[in-house]
N, C-alpha and C positions, 0 to 999 in steps of 0.2 A: 267259491262253493258256499252258499248258505245252508249250513246243516245245524239245526236244534240240538242242543246237548241233551243228555238222559233226562234230565229233571224237566225240562221243557216239553220234551216228548210225553212223558208222564203226565203233564200238567193238560197237554193237548187233548189225551186219552179220556181226562176227566171231563174236561170242559165238552168234549164231544159225545159224552155220556154213553162211552163204550161199555158194553156188558162186561159184568165180572169175568166170565169164563173166557170171553175173547181177550180180554186184558191180561188174564194169567197165560194164557196161549201166548200172547205177543212177547210177554217179558221170559217166557221160557224160549222163544225161538230167539230173542235177543242175547240171551245167556250162551246159547248153543253157539250162534254165528260168531259173538265174540270169542267165545273159547276156540274155534277155528281159524280166527284172525291170529289169536295168540300162536296157536300151535303152526300156522302158516309162517310166523316170524322166526319159530326154530327150526324150520324146514333144513334138512340135511343139504337140500339144493340152494347153492349160493346165488345171489345177484336176482333173485325173482323178485319182480315189483309186487309189492303188496297194496292192496285196495285201502282206501281212506278207512280208518277205523271209526271217525264219527259218522261217515256214510253207512256203514255197517249196521252201527248200533241205531241211528236215526230210522233207517230203512226196517230192519227187523222190529223195532218198538212200533212204526206206524203202518206196518205193511197190511193190517187189518184195519185201517182208521175208519174205513167206509162200510165195514161189514154190517154193524149194527144197524144203521139205517136201510142197507140194501137187503136186509133179511125182512124189513118192512115193506119196502117199494120194490122187490124183486130186480134191482139193478145188478151190475156187474162191478162187485167190490173192487177189483185191482183198477179197474179204469177210473172210477169214482174217487177211488183213493189218491190216484195219479193226480186227478183234477183238485182235490182238496190240497195236495202238496204244493203244486203249481200255484194255486189261488193265494197261498200262504206264504210265498216266497222261497219255497224250497223245490226249485224243478229237479235238482240231482236226485233228492230223495225220492220225489215222484217217479223217476224211472225206474228205481229199485221197486217200488211198490206195484207198479204196473207190471214187471215181470215177475212178481214172487209166486204167481201161479204156473205159468209158461214162459219158459225162457225164448225169446224172439231170434235170438243170435246163438244158437248152440255151437260151441265152436271146440270139437275134440282137438284140433291142431294146436290150439291156444292151450288147453287144459294139458295137453301132452307136455307142453313145456314148464308146468306148473304156475302158470299166470292165471288167476280167478279175479273176477272183477267183484265189486259189492253185490250185485244183483246175483251172481251165482251162489254166493255164500248164504245170503239171505233166503233164495229159492230152495237151496239144499237144505237149511235149517227148518224151514217151514214143514219140508216135506218129512222131517225125522221127528216132528212134534205132533202128536195126538192130544187134543186138549191141552194138558200141561204136562205131559209126560213125555220123555223120549223113547221111541220106538223104533223096529226096524223099517226099512222102505216097504218091505213086503206087506207087514201089518197096517202100516199106513195106506198102502194101496187098497186092500182090502176094505178099509173102513170110508175111503172116498168113493169106492166102488157102490158100497152099501148104500151110502149117504146122498152121493150124487149122481150116482148112474142111471137111476129112474127106470132101471130095465130096459133101456135103451141100447141098441148093440153100437150106434155110432158113436155115442158118449162113452161106452164102455172101451171102444176102440182107443179113441181120443186119450182117455184116463191112462189105458196101458201104455199107449205110445209116450205120453209124458213122462211116466215113472220109469219106462226103458231108458230114456234119455237121463233121468236123475240117477237111476242106477250106473250109467255110464261116468258121469259126472262124479259120482261117489267113487269109483274106481281110480279115476285120474286124481282125485283130490287126496284120497289115503295113499295112494303111490308117492305123492308129495311130500306127505306128514310122516312123522316118526311115531304115530300113534296108530291104533286102529279104529275102525267105525264102531265096532263093538264096545269100545273104551268111552265111548262119549256119555252114557249115562252115568257111569262112575265119576268121570272127571267133572262134568257139569254139577254134580251135586256141592262140590266145594268152590264153585266158580262163580263170582258175583259180579254184576256189573259196574264199571267204573263210572263214579260220579254219582253215586246214590250216598 
């Protein structure tokens, strides 16, 4: 697996002229995703497989790598981000990026066993970060509905369905962890990214 380290991801963000607010959001998503990884390692459930730390970090930092150009061109930033990662030799990171908006393989059976992939950790972390602040899923859902719902009932239905899946994922995730979902804001304040 070819995964760029944190400093290389930050350089890619700069080289691709990521907007400062998107960069700040991506760094906070990475901090939260990495904190979740650390907490999974402390889980009272023994012998649960952990996703690759490097993949979580790179996927979180680069999840919005195509958002800046897609704001101008009107493209789907998750697909464009996956393409960017694949073209640059990071196909595993590209798959995490592709699924940060919507999980294509939602697997309650696997989550119930405490087994989460990097893509699920990044997806969940992204849903908990509005701009560069950690918020509840309910607050983030309202923001997404207002910002991207376009008063379209079908878009609203899909957004609500997506957040329903994320709420289920949150329940499984925090059943596995020894901390609570409401603890994340406080815990992430002192959590720094490794490699900086």
